[in-house]
Structure formats: C-alpha cells, structure tokens
MOPAC internal coordinates of N, CA, C and O (Angstrom, degrees):
PM7 1SCF
backbone

  N    0.0000 0     0.00 0     0.00 0    0    0    0
  C    1.4463 1     0.00 0     0.00 0    1    0    0
  C    1.5327 1   108.07 1     0.00 0    2    1    0
  O    1.2310 1   120.13 1   -43.94 1    3    2    1
  N    1.3285 1   117.36 1   136.06 1    3    2    1
  C    1.4603 1   119.00 1  -179.79 1    5    3    2
  C    1.5359 1   110.37 1   -74.31 1    6    5    3
  O    1.2310 1   120.42 1   -18.49 1    7    6    5
  N    1.3139 1   116.80 1   161.51 1    7    6    5
  C    1.4533 1   122.96 1  -172.73 1    9    7    6
  C    1.5271 1   112.57 1   -61.16 1   10    9    7
  O    1.2310 1   119.49 1   138.86 1   11   10    9
  N    1.3203 1   118.57 1   -41.14 1   11   10    9
  C    1.4697 1   120.50 1   179.68 1   13   11   10
  C    1.5274 1   111.92 1   -63.35 1   14   13   11
  O    1.2310 1   120.27 1   140.73 1   15   14   13
  N    1.3210 1   117.09 1   -39.27 1   15   14   13
  C    1.4629 1   120.84 1   177.16 1   17   15   14
  C    1.5262 1   110.09 1   -66.28 1   18   17   15
  O    1.2310 1   120.57 1   139.52 1   19   18   17
  N    1.3328 1   116.52 1   -40.48 1   19   18   17
  C    1.4685 1   120.13 1   176.73 1   21   19   18
  C    1.5225 1   110.73 1   -59.77 1   22   21   19
  O    1.2310 1   120.07 1   135.25 1   23   22   21
  N    1.3303 1   117.47 1   -44.75 1   23   22   21
  C    1.4689 1   121.05 1   179.49 1   25   23   22
  C    1.5217 1   111.02 1   -62.22 1   26   25   23
  O    1.2310 1   120.91 1   137.91 1   27   26   25
  N    1.3253 1   115.87 1   -42.09 1   27   26   25
  C    1.4605 1   120.00 1   179.96 1   29   27   26
  C    1.5288 1   110.78 1   -62.23 1   30   29   27
  O    1.2310 1   120.47 1   131.96 1   31   30   29
  N    1.3134 1   116.70 1   -48.04 1   31   30   29
  C    1.4634 1   120.44 1  -179.89 1   33   31   30
  C    1.5230 1   111.34 1   -64.28 1   34   33   31
  O    1.2310 1   120.44 1   140.21 1   35   34   33
  N    1.3299 1   116.76 1   -39.79 1   35   34   33
  C    1.4562 1   121.41 1   179.79 1   37   35   34
  C    1.5240 1   111.02 1   -63.33 1   38   37   35
  O    1.2310 1   120.19 1   136.54 1   39   38   37
  N    1.3224 1   117.24 1   -43.46 1   39   38   37
  C    1.4663 1   119.38 1  -177.66 1   41   39   38
  C    1.5182 1   111.61 1   -64.74 1   42   41   39
  O    1.2310 1   119.92 1   140.54 1   43   42   41
  N    1.3281 1   117.75 1   -39.46 1   43   42   41
  C    1.4617 1   119.55 1   177.84 1   45   43   42
  C    1.5283 1   110.90 1   -67.94 1   46   45   43
  O    1.2310 1   120.27 1   139.57 1   47   46   45
  N    1.3192 1   117.09 1   -40.43 1   47   46   45
  C    1.4653 1   120.35 1   178.54 1   49   47   46
  C    1.5218 1   110.78 1   -63.22 1   50   49   47
  O    1.2310 1   120.28 1   139.90 1   51   50   49
  N    1.3173 1   117.06 1   -40.10 1   51   50   49
  C    1.4628 1   121.29 1  -179.53 1   53   51   50
  C    1.5333 1   110.86 1   -65.02 1   54   53   51
  O    1.2310 1   120.57 1   132.49 1   55   54   53
  N    1.3265 1   116.52 1   -47.51 1   55   54   53
  C    1.4619 1   119.93 1  -179.40 1   57   55   54
  C    1.5225 1   110.85 1   -65.84 1   58   57   55
  O    1.2310 1   120.26 1   141.18 1   59   58   57
  N    1.3173 1   117.10 1   -38.82 1   59   58   57
  C    1.4693 1   120.92 1   176.40 1   61   59   58
  C    1.5240 1   110.30 1   -58.68 1   62   61   59
  O    1.2310 1   120.33 1   137.06 1   63   62   61
  N    1.3181 1   116.98 1   -42.94 1   63   62   61
  C    1.4595 1   121.97 1  -179.79 1   65   63   62
  C    1.5258 1   110.91 1   -63.83 1   66   65   63
  O    1.2310 1   120.19 1   133.10 1   67   66   65
  N    1.3146 1   117.24 1   -46.90 1   67   66   65
  C    1.4665 1   121.39 1  -179.33 1   69   67   66
  C    1.5314 1   110.21 1   -64.54 1   70   69   67
  O    1.2310 1   120.03 1   133.99 1   71   70   69
  N    1.3245 1   117.55 1   -46.01 1   71   70   69
  C    1.4616 1   121.22 1  -179.93 1   73   71   70
  C    1.5295 1   110.70 1   -62.04 1   74   73   71
  O    1.2310 1   119.98 1   136.55 1   75   74   73
  N    1.3140 1   117.65 1   -43.45 1   75   74   73
  C    1.4668 1   121.30 1   179.48 1   77   75   74
  C    1.5182 1   111.34 1   -62.88 1   78   77   75
  O    1.2310 1   120.38 1   136.26 1   79   78   77
  N    1.3257 1   116.89 1   -43.74 1   79   78   77
  C    1.4605 1   121.24 1   179.82 1   81   79   78
  C    1.5305 1   111.59 1   -62.87 1   82   81   79
  O    1.2310 1   120.51 1   150.43 1   83   82   81
  N    1.3456 1   116.63 1   -29.57 1   83   82   81
  C    1.4595 1   121.28 1   179.96 1   85   83   82
  C    1.5322 1   112.30 1   -88.64 1   86   85   83
  O    1.2310 1   119.93 1   176.87 1   87   86   85
  N    1.3319 1   117.75 1    -3.13 1   87   86   85
  C    1.4552 1   121.25 1   178.90 1   89   87   86
  C    1.5152 1   114.76 1    85.60 1   90   89   87
  O    1.2310 1   120.47 1  -155.38 1   91   90   89
  N    1.3212 1   116.70 1    24.62 1   91   90   89
  C    1.4557 1   121.82 1   179.64 1   93   91   90
  C    1.5225 1   110.62 1  -110.65 1   94   93   91
  O    1.2310 1   121.22 1   -20.04 1   95   94   93
  N    1.3112 1   115.28 1   159.96 1   95   94   93
  C    1.4633 1   121.81 1   175.12 1   97   95   94
  C    1.5265 1   108.57 1   -92.93 1   98   97   95
  O    1.2310 1   120.58 1   -37.07 1   99   98   97
  N    1.3209 1   116.49 1   142.93 1   99   98   97
  C    1.4617 1   122.08 1   179.34 1  101   99   98
  C    1.5157 1   108.98 1  -127.58 1  102  101   99
  O    1.2310 1   120.47 1   -42.18 1  103  102  101
  N    1.3120 1   116.70 1   137.82 1  103  102  101
  C    1.4605 1   120.05 1   171.86 1  105  103  102
  C    1.5197 1   110.32 1  -145.05 1  106  105  103
  O    1.2310 1   121.43 1   -36.61 1  107  106  105
  N    1.3104 1   114.87 1   143.39 1  107  106  105
  C    1.4620 1   119.76 1   173.47 1  109  107  106
  C    1.5156 1   107.76 1   -73.29 1  110  109  107
  O    1.2310 1   120.91 1   -37.83 1  111  110  109
  N    1.3012 1   115.86 1   142.17 1  111  110  109
  C    1.4619 1   120.64 1  -179.25 1  113  111  110
  C    1.5234 1   110.72 1   -75.45 1  114  113  111
  O    1.2310 1   121.00 1   -26.19 1  115  114  113
  N    1.3073 1   115.69 1   153.81 1  115  114  113
  C    1.4607 1   121.16 1   176.72 1  117  115  114
  C    1.5288 1   109.72 1   -73.69 1  118  117  115
  O    1.2310 1   120.85 1   -13.28 1  119  118  117
  N    1.3135 1   115.98 1   166.72 1  119  118  117
  C    1.4651 1   121.11 1  -178.89 1  121  119  118
  C    1.5291 1   113.95 1   -55.49 1  122  121  119
  O    1.2310 1   118.99 1   137.61 1  123  122  121
  N    1.3564 1   119.54 1   -42.39 1  123  122  121
  C    1.4660 1   117.78 1   178.77 1  125  123  122
  C    1.5324 1   112.53 1   -60.81 1  126  125  123
  O    1.2310 1   119.74 1   141.71 1  127  126  125
  N    1.3208 1   118.10 1   -38.29 1  127  126  125
  C    1.4595 1   120.56 1   178.48 1  129  127  126
  C    1.5234 1   111.10 1   -70.80 1  130  129  127
  O    1.2310 1   120.52 1   144.07 1  131  130  129
  N    1.3171 1   116.61 1   -35.93 1  131  130  129
  C    1.4622 1   120.83 1   177.72 1  133  131  130
  C    1.5285 1   110.64 1   -59.86 1  134  133  131
  O    1.2310 1   120.53 1   145.47 1  135  134  133
  N    1.3099 1   116.59 1   -34.53 1  135  134  133
  C    1.4724 1   120.92 1  -179.50 1  137  135  134
  C    1.5325 1   112.56 1   -68.34 1  138  137  135
  O    1.2310 1   120.02 1   162.78 1  139  138  137
  N    1.3422 1   117.57 1   -17.22 1  139  138  137
  C    1.4649 1   120.88 1   177.61 1  141  139  138
  C    1.5297 1   111.38 1  -110.15 1  142  141  139
  O    1.2310 1   120.94 1  -160.32 1  143  142  141
  N    1.3330 1   115.80 1    19.68 1  143  142  141
  C    1.4642 1   120.72 1   172.66 1  145  143  142
  C    1.5078 1   116.10 1    90.99 1  146  145  143
  O    1.2310 1   119.53 1  -174.44 1  147  146  145
  N    1.3294 1   118.50 1     5.56 1  147  146  145
  C    1.4631 1   120.88 1   179.21 1  149  147  146
  C    1.5221 1   108.26 1  -101.32 1  150  149  147
  O    1.2310 1   120.93 1   -66.62 1  151  150  149
  N    1.3393 1   115.82 1   113.38 1  151  150  149
  C    1.4622 1   121.03 1  -178.93 1  153  151  150
  C    1.5254 1   112.64 1   -95.62 1  154  153  151
  O    1.2310 1   120.50 1   151.44 1  155  154  153
  N    1.3347 1   116.65 1   -28.56 1  155  154  153
  C    1.4601 1   120.48 1  -176.25 1  157  155  154
  C    1.5210 1   109.69 1  -153.75 1  158  157  155
  O    1.2310 1   121.47 1   -18.80 1  159  158  157
  N    1.3362 1   114.79 1   161.20 1  159  158  157
  C    1.4626 1   121.82 1   179.23 1  161  159  158
  C    1.5216 1   108.03 1  -130.48 1  162  161  159
  O    1.2310 1   120.91 1   -50.45 1  163  162  161
  N    1.3222 1   115.86 1   129.55 1  163  162  161
  C    1.4643 1   121.91 1   175.30 1  165  163  162
  C    1.5190 1   106.61 1  -111.46 1  166  165  163
  O    1.2310 1   120.67 1   -49.00 1  167  166  165
  N    1.3372 1   116.32 1   131.00 1  167  166  165
  C    1.4594 1   121.51 1  -177.38 1  169  167  166
  C    1.5170 1   110.03 1  -125.26 1  170  169  167
  O    1.2310 1   121.04 1   -46.47 1  171  170  169
  N    1.3325 1   115.62 1   133.53 1  171  170  169
  C    1.4547 1   121.27 1   174.94 1  173  171  170
  C    1.5130 1   109.81 1   -82.01 1  174  173  171
  O    1.2310 1   120.34 1   -33.79 1  175  174  173
  N    1.3139 1   116.96 1   146.21 1  175  174  173
  C    1.4580 1   121.07 1  -177.81 1  177  175  174
  C    1.5248 1   111.77 1  -115.83 1  178  177  175
  O    1.2310 1   120.69 1  -160.14 1  179  178  177
  N    1.3191 1   116.28 1    19.86 1  179  178  177
  C    1.4643 1   121.15 1  -175.46 1  181  179  178
  C    1.5081 1   113.59 1   -75.88 1  182  181  179
  O    1.2310 1   121.30 1   -12.75 1  183  182  181
  N    1.3321 1   115.11 1   167.25 1  183  182  181
  C    1.4529 1   122.60 1   177.24 1  185  183  182
  C    1.5218 1   107.12 1  -119.15 1  186  185  183
  O    1.2310 1   120.41 1   -50.08 1  187  186  185
  N    1.3287 1   116.83 1   129.92 1  187  186  185
  C    1.4571 1   121.84 1   176.86 1  189  187  186
  C    1.5214 1   108.04 1  -118.77 1  190  189  187
  O    1.2310 1   120.41 1   -63.32 1  191  190  189
  N    1.3254 1   116.83 1   116.68 1  191  190  189
  C    1.4621 1   119.63 1  -178.43 1  193  191  190
  C    1.5052 1   110.89 1    62.09 1  194  193  191
  O    1.2310 1   120.48 1    46.03 1  195  194  193
  N    1.3304 1   116.69 1  -133.97 1  195  194  193
  C    1.4642 1   121.01 1  -179.42 1  197  195  194
  C    1.5209 1   112.33 1   -96.94 1  198  197  195
  O    1.2310 1   120.74 1   169.74 1  199  198  197
  N    1.3300 1   116.19 1   -10.26 1  199  198  197
  C    1.4588 1   119.40 1   179.69 1  201  199  198
  C    1.5181 1   109.17 1  -100.31 1  202  201  199
  O    1.2310 1   121.15 1   -40.62 1  203  202  201
  N    1.3053 1   115.41 1   139.38 1  203  202  201
  C    1.4643 1   119.37 1   175.36 1  205  203  202
  C    1.5174 1   108.69 1   -75.62 1  206  205  203
  O    1.2310 1   121.33 1   -41.26 1  207  206  205
  N    1.3065 1   115.06 1   138.74 1  207  206  205
  C    1.4542 1   120.94 1   179.21 1  209  207  206
  C    1.5215 1   108.46 1  -119.88 1  210  209  207
  O    1.2310 1   120.42 1   -52.03 1  211  210  209
  N    1.3116 1   116.80 1   127.97 1  211  210  209
  C    1.4552 1   121.47 1   179.66 1  213  211  210
  C    1.5287 1   109.34 1  -125.12 1  214  213  211
  O    1.2310 1   120.12 1  -111.99 1  215  214  213
  N    1.3241 1   117.39 1    68.01 1  215  214  213
  C    1.4691 1   119.13 1  -179.43 1  217  215  214
  C    1.5173 1   111.43 1   -63.33 1  218  217  215
  O    1.2310 1   121.00 1   -35.01 1  219  218  217
  N    1.3233 1   115.70 1   144.99 1  219  218  217
  C    1.4586 1   121.21 1  -179.49 1  221  219  218
  C    1.5159 1   111.08 1  -124.00 1  222  221  219
  O    1.2310 1   122.04 1   -22.82 1  223  222  221
  N    1.3069 1   113.70 1   157.18 1  223  222  221
  C    1.4482 1   122.57 1   174.69 1  225  223  222
  C    1.5149 1   107.32 1  -139.15 1  226  225  223
  O    1.2310 1   120.47 1   -51.29 1  227  226  225
  N    1.3192 1   116.71 1   128.71 1  227  226  225
  C    1.4621 1   121.22 1   175.78 1  229  227  226
  C    1.5212 1   108.65 1   -91.62 1  230  229  227
  O    1.2310 1   120.98 1   -39.99 1  231  230  229
  N    1.3203 1   115.72 1   140.01 1  231  230  229
  C    1.4618 1   121.05 1  -178.50 1  233  231  230
  C    1.5152 1   111.37 1  -120.13 1  234  233  231
  O    1.2310 1   121.27 1   -43.46 1  235  234  233
  N    1.3045 1   115.18 1   136.54 1  235  234  233
  C    1.4579 1   121.37 1   165.09 1  237  235  234
  C    1.5296 1   103.26 1  -104.76 1  238  237  235
  O    1.2310 1   120.29 1   -57.67 1  239  238  237
  N    1.3081 1   117.06 1   122.33 1  239  238  237
  C    1.4559 1   120.84 1  -170.09 1  241  239  238
  C    1.5247 1   110.81 1  -116.03 1  242  241  239
  O    1.2310 1   121.54 1   -49.31 1  243  242  241
  N    1.3213 1   114.65 1   130.69 1  243  242  241
  C    1.4661 1   121.44 1   176.53 1  245  243  242
  C    1.5230 1   107.58 1  -129.36 1  246  245  243
  O    1.2310 1   120.40 1   -29.08 1  247  246  245
  N    1.3016 1   116.84 1   150.92 1  247  246  245
  C    1.4635 1   120.94 1   171.20 1  249  247  246
  C    1.5258 1   107.44 1  -134.60 1  250  249  247
  O    1.2310 1   121.57 1   -37.07 1  251  250  249
  N    1.3145 1   114.61 1   142.93 1  251  250  249
  C    1.4546 1   118.88 1  -175.43 1  253  251  250
  C    1.5165 1   111.11 1  -156.08 1  254  253  251
  O    1.2310 1   121.53 1   -26.40 1  255  254  253
  N    1.3104 1   114.67 1   153.60 1  255  254  253
  C    1.4578 1   120.89 1   170.13 1  257  255  254
  C    1.5278 1   109.07 1  -110.58 1  258  257  255
  O    1.2310 1   120.85 1  -179.49 1  259  258  257
  N    1.3210 1   115.97 1     0.51 1  259  258  257
  C    1.4709 1   121.24 1  -179.15 1  261  259  258
  C    1.5292 1   108.81 1  -112.77 1  262  261  259
  O    1.2310 1   120.92 1   -81.84 1  263  262  261
  N    1.3024 1   115.84 1    98.16 1  263  262  261
  C    1.4525 1   121.40 1  -179.09 1  265  263  262
  C    1.5234 1   108.46 1  -150.65 1  266  265  263
  O    1.2310 1   120.76 1   -13.37 1  267  266  265
  N    1.3058 1   116.15 1   166.63 1  267  266  265
  C    1.4632 1   122.15 1  -179.76 1  269  267  266
  C    1.5270 1   107.73 1  -127.10 1  270  269  267
  O    1.2310 1   120.39 1   -49.50 1  271  270  269
  N    1.3118 1   116.86 1   130.50 1  271  270  269
  C    1.4583 1   121.07 1   172.24 1  273  271  270
  C    1.5202 1   106.66 1  -107.28 1  274  273  271
  O    1.2310 1   120.95 1   -61.10 1  275  274  273
  N    1.3325 1   115.79 1   118.90 1  275  274  273
  C    1.4655 1   121.87 1  -179.10 1  277  275  274
  C    1.5168 1   108.86 1  -144.22 1  278  277  275
  O    1.2310 1   120.57 1   -43.83 1  279  278  277
  N    1.3043 1   116.51 1   136.17 1  279  278  277
  C    1.4692 1   121.62 1   178.96 1  281  279  278
  C    1.5331 1   111.81 1    52.36 1  282  281  279
  O    1.2310 1   120.81 1  -137.96 1  283  282  281
  N    1.3277 1   116.07 1    42.04 1  283  282  281
  C    1.4771 1   122.50 1   178.42 1  285  283  282
  C    1.5247 1   112.77 1    62.49 1  286  285  283
  O    1.2310 1   120.14 1  -156.17 1  287  286  285
  N    1.3212 1   117.34 1    23.83 1  287  286  285
  C    1.4583 1   123.25 1   177.36 1  289  287  286
  C    1.5181 1   109.06 1  -124.15 1  290  289  287
  O    1.2310 1   121.33 1   -32.23 1  291  290  289
  N    1.3085 1   115.06 1   147.77 1  291  290  289
  C    1.4632 1   120.67 1   173.79 1  293  291  290
  C    1.5199 1   106.32 1   -98.27 1  294  293  291
  O    1.2310 1   120.71 1   -56.09 1  295  294  293
  N    1.2981 1   116.25 1   123.91 1  295  294  293
  C    1.4660 1   121.05 1   179.51 1  297  295  294
  C    1.5286 1   108.59 1  -106.09 1  298  297  295
  O    1.2310 1   122.03 1   -54.70 1  299  298  297
  N    1.3055 1   113.73 1   125.30 1  299  298  297
  C    1.4575 1   120.63 1  -176.93 1  301  299  298
  C    1.5217 1   108.31 1  -140.12 1  302  301  299
  O    1.2310 1   119.84 1   -52.47 1  303  302  301
  N    1.3365 1   117.92 1   127.53 1  303  302  301
  C    1.4680 1   119.34 1   179.25 1  305  303  302
  C    1.5262 1   110.87 1   -71.17 1  306  305  303
  O    1.2310 1   121.02 1   -48.96 1  307  306  305
  N    1.3099 1   115.65 1   131.04 1  307  306  305
  C    1.4536 1   121.90 1  -178.10 1  309  307  306
  C    1.5196 1   108.43 1  -126.67 1  310  309  307
  O    1.2310 1   120.72 1   -42.61 1  311  310  309
  N    1.3226 1   116.24 1   137.39 1  311  310  309
  C    1.4603 1   119.52 1   177.67 1  313  311  310
  C    1.5291 1   109.65 1   -61.93 1  314  313  311
  O    1.2310 1   120.48 1   -31.66 1  315  314  313
  N    1.3143 1   116.68 1   148.34 1  315  314  313
  C    1.4638 1   121.78 1  -178.56 1  317  315  314
  C    1.5267 1   110.78 1   -57.90 1  318  317  315
  O    1.2310 1   119.81 1   136.67 1  319  318  317
  N    1.3214 1   117.97 1   -43.33 1  319  318  317
  C    1.4710 1   120.78 1  -178.69 1  321  319  318
  C    1.5291 1   110.57 1   -60.99 1  322  321  319
  O    1.2310 1   120.03 1   140.55 1  323  322  321
  N    1.3377 1   117.55 1   -39.45 1  323  322  321
  C    1.4677 1   120.74 1   178.47 1  325  323  322
  C    1.5233 1   110.94 1   -67.48 1  326  325  323
  O    1.2310 1   120.58 1   139.03 1  327  326  325
  N    1.3233 1   116.49 1   -40.97 1  327  326  325
  C    1.4633 1   121.15 1   177.94 1  329  327  326
  C    1.5305 1   110.55 1   -61.99 1  330  329  327
  O    1.2310 1   120.27 1   135.21 1  331  330  329
  N    1.3154 1   117.09 1   -44.79 1  331  330  329
  C    1.4677 1   121.10 1  -179.70 1  333  331  330
  C    1.5217 1   111.43 1   -63.11 1  334  333  331
  O    1.2310 1   120.04 1   141.96 1  335  334  333
  N    1.3200 1   117.54 1   -38.04 1  335  334  333
  C    1.4681 1   120.50 1   177.29 1  337  335  334
  C    1.5248 1   110.74 1   -63.99 1  338  337  335
  O    1.2310 1   120.60 1   140.14 1  339  338  337
  N    1.3241 1   116.45 1   -39.86 1  339  338  337
  C    1.4645 1   120.65 1  -178.59 1  341  339  338
  C    1.5242 1   112.48 1   -68.74 1  342  341  339
  O    1.2310 1   120.06 1   147.02 1  343  342  341
  N    1.3130 1   117.48 1   -32.98 1  343  342  341
  C    1.4653 1   119.09 1  -176.19 1  345  343  342
  C    1.5284 1   113.40 1   -92.90 1  346  345  343
  O    1.2310 1   119.86 1  -179.08 1  347  346  345
  N    1.3035 1   117.87 1     0.92 1  347  346  345
  C    1.4665 1   122.29 1   177.98 1  349  347  346
  C    1.5299 1   109.34 1   -64.59 1  350  349  347
  O    1.2310 1   120.10 1   -63.84 1  351  350  349
  N    1.3293 1   117.42 1   116.16 1  351  350  349
  C    1.4575 1   120.17 1  -177.74 1  353  351  350
  C    1.5298 1   112.99 1   -96.82 1  354  353  351
  O    1.2310 1   120.25 1  -166.43 1  355  354  353
  N    1.3258 1   117.13 1    13.57 1  355  354  353
  C    1.4635 1   121.39 1   176.49 1  357  355  354
  C    1.5241 1   112.34 1   -97.89 1  358  357  355
  O    1.2310 1   120.44 1  -163.82 1  359  358  357
  N    1.3129 1   116.77 1    16.18 1  359  358  357
  C    1.4579 1   120.92 1  -179.12 1  361  359  358
  C    1.5255 1   110.85 1   -84.37 1  362  361  359
  O    1.2310 1   120.67 1   -35.70 1  363  362  361
  N    1.3084 1   116.32 1   144.30 1  363  362  361
  C    1.4589 1   121.18 1   172.91 1  365  363  362
  C    1.5257 1   108.91 1   -77.33 1  366  365  363
  O    1.2310 1   120.55 1   140.09 1  367  366  365
  N    1.3261 1   116.54 1   -39.91 1  367  366  365
  C    1.4649 1   122.54 1   178.96 1  369  367  366
  C    1.5244 1   107.50 1  -112.83 1  370  369  367
  O    1.2310 1   120.78 1   -51.15 1  371  370  369
  N    1.3204 1   116.12 1   128.85 1  371  370  369
  C    1.4647 1   120.97 1  -177.82 1  373  371  370
  C    1.5246 1   111.83 1   -63.25 1  374  373  371
  O    1.2310 1   121.30 1   -35.53 1  375  374  373
  N    1.3187 1   115.12 1   144.47 1  375  374  373
  C    1.4556 1   123.24 1   175.60 1  377  375  374
  C    1.5194 1   107.22 1  -116.45 1  378  377  375
  O    1.2310 1   120.71 1   -56.62 1  379  378  377
  N    1.3428 1   116.24 1   123.38 1  379  378  377
  C    1.4574 1   120.15 1   178.45 1  381  379  378
  C    1.5241 1   109.96 1  -122.59 1  382  381  379
  O    1.2310 1   121.61 1   -23.76 1  383  382  381
  N    1.3098 1   114.52 1   156.24 1  383  382  381
  C    1.4614 1   121.09 1   175.79 1  385  383  382
  C    1.5232 1   108.72 1   -91.91 1  386  385  383
  O    1.2310 1   120.94 1   -51.38 1  387  386  385
  N    1.3182 1   115.80 1   128.62 1  387  386  385
  C    1.4608 1   121.65 1   172.92 1  389  387  386
  C    1.5179 1   106.01 1  -114.11 1  390  389  387
  O    1.2310 1   121.12 1   -61.27 1  391  390  389
  N    1.3160 1   115.46 1   118.73 1  391  390  389
  C    1.4589 1   121.28 1  -178.48 1  393  391  390
  C    1.5201 1   108.64 1  -109.54 1  394  393  391
  O    1.2310 1   120.58 1   -63.31 1  395  394  393
  N    1.3105 1   116.49 1   116.69 1  395  394  393
  C    1.4617 1   122.20 1   178.61 1  397  395  394
  C    1.5242 1   107.35 1   -96.14 1  398  397  395
  O    1.2310 1   120.73 1   -63.07 1  399  398  397
  N    1.3324 1   116.22 1   116.93 1  399  398  397
  C    1.4560 1   121.85 1  -179.92 1  401  399  398
  C    1.5246 1   108.71 1   -93.64 1  402  401  399
  O    1.2310 1   121.06 1   -57.54 1  403  402  401
  N    1.3153 1   115.57 1   122.46 1  403  402  401
  C    1.4661 1   120.48 1  -179.58 1  405  403  402
  C    1.5225 1   109.77 1  -121.61 1  406  405  403
  O    1.2310 1   120.45 1   -32.05 1  407  406  405
  N    1.3204 1   116.75 1   147.95 1  407  406  405
  C    1.4714 1   118.87 1   175.35 1  409  407  406
  C    1.5288 1   110.24 1   -64.02 1  410  409  407
  O    1.2310 1   121.04 1   -21.53 1  411  410  409
  N    1.3060 1   115.62 1   158.47 1  411  410  409
  C    1.4706 1   121.76 1   178.05 1  413  411  410
  C    1.5335 1   110.80 1   -60.05 1  414  413  411
  O    1.2310 1   120.72 1   139.23 1  415  414  413
  N    1.3172 1   116.23 1   -40.77 1  415  414  413
  C    1.4604 1   123.01 1  -177.75 1  417  415  414
  C    1.5370 1   110.24 1   -84.52 1  418  417  415
  O    1.2310 1   119.96 1   -62.65 1  419  418  417
  N    1.3317 1   117.69 1   117.35 1  419  418  417
  C    1.4686 1   123.11 1  -177.07 1  421  419  418
  C    1.5270 1   111.70 1   -56.75 1  422  421  419
  O    1.2310 1   119.84 1   145.01 1  423  422  421
  N    1.3173 1   117.91 1   -34.99 1  423  422  421
  C    1.4749 1   120.45 1  -177.87 1  425  423  422
  C    1.5259 1   112.32 1   -65.43 1  426  425  423
  O    1.2310 1   119.62 1   165.58 1  427  426  425
  N    1.3396 1   118.34 1   -14.42 1  427  426  425
  C    1.4650 1   121.69 1  -179.98 1  429  427  426
  C    1.5259 1   113.08 1   -96.48 1  430  429  427
  O    1.2310 1   119.50 1   179.21 1  431  430  429
  N    1.3239 1   118.55 1    -0.79 1  431  430  429
  C    1.4499 1   121.11 1  -175.24 1  433  431  430
  C    1.5177 1   113.89 1   -61.40 1  434  433  431
  O    1.2310 1   119.76 1   149.27 1  435  434  433
  N    1.3016 1   118.05 1   -30.73 1  435  434  433
  C    1.4697 1   120.80 1  -175.86 1  437  435  434
  C    1.5260 1   113.25 1   -88.53 1  438  437  435
  O    1.2310 1   119.85 1  -176.45 1  439  438  437
  N    1.3079 1   117.89 1     3.55 1  439  438  437
  C    1.4783 1   119.91 1   179.38 1  441  439  438
  C    1.5037 1   110.83 1   -91.87 1  442  441  439
  O    1.2310 1   120.10 1   180.00 1  443  442  441

C-alpha cells in the first residue's frame, strides 16, 4: 500500500476509535460529499428530554507528517478551496478540520 493510502486509512481508523470511545457514531462520507469537502460524519446518539437528538458534525480530515509547531500553534498549509469551505457560515451542519499528525516513520504511528 502506498504511503498516502496508509495515511488515509490511519486517519479514518483513528477518528473512528476516538468517536467510538466517546459514544458517537462515525461514518466515512460518500463520494459526492467528499467532492464538497466532507470526508466523514460524526453523529451523537444521545437523548434530550422526550425528543431524540442526533446532532451531527461534518469533518474534513487530513493527516500529515509535515507540519510546524510554533507559538503553541500547529501550522499546516491548506488549499484555499478547503479553507473557504471550512469558514462558510451558511452551513446547517458545522464543518471542522481534523488534522491527524503522524510521525515520518510509519512504524512509530502506533506510539
């Protein structure tokens, strides 16, 4: 498997693990949603009062071993189109960027 495919699979597995541990549902987005910047959907399964509530969050997911940490910030280059999708405030469901930072060496990913 090539490195980019490994990173893609790893990032989905990581988010699935975190979402499951928190009691949320995780699903990879379909191809049409991927074309508009949505890579995954996290859904809450909680109950509020007498009505069931299923809040959702759309994720744009990236993984990289090339990043800079400076002044307590993670700096990551993002394409303009991806940035514009993230800052669009006309969305019904929020879209956030999830950046998975992985070491350069694949054998260290699980540490």
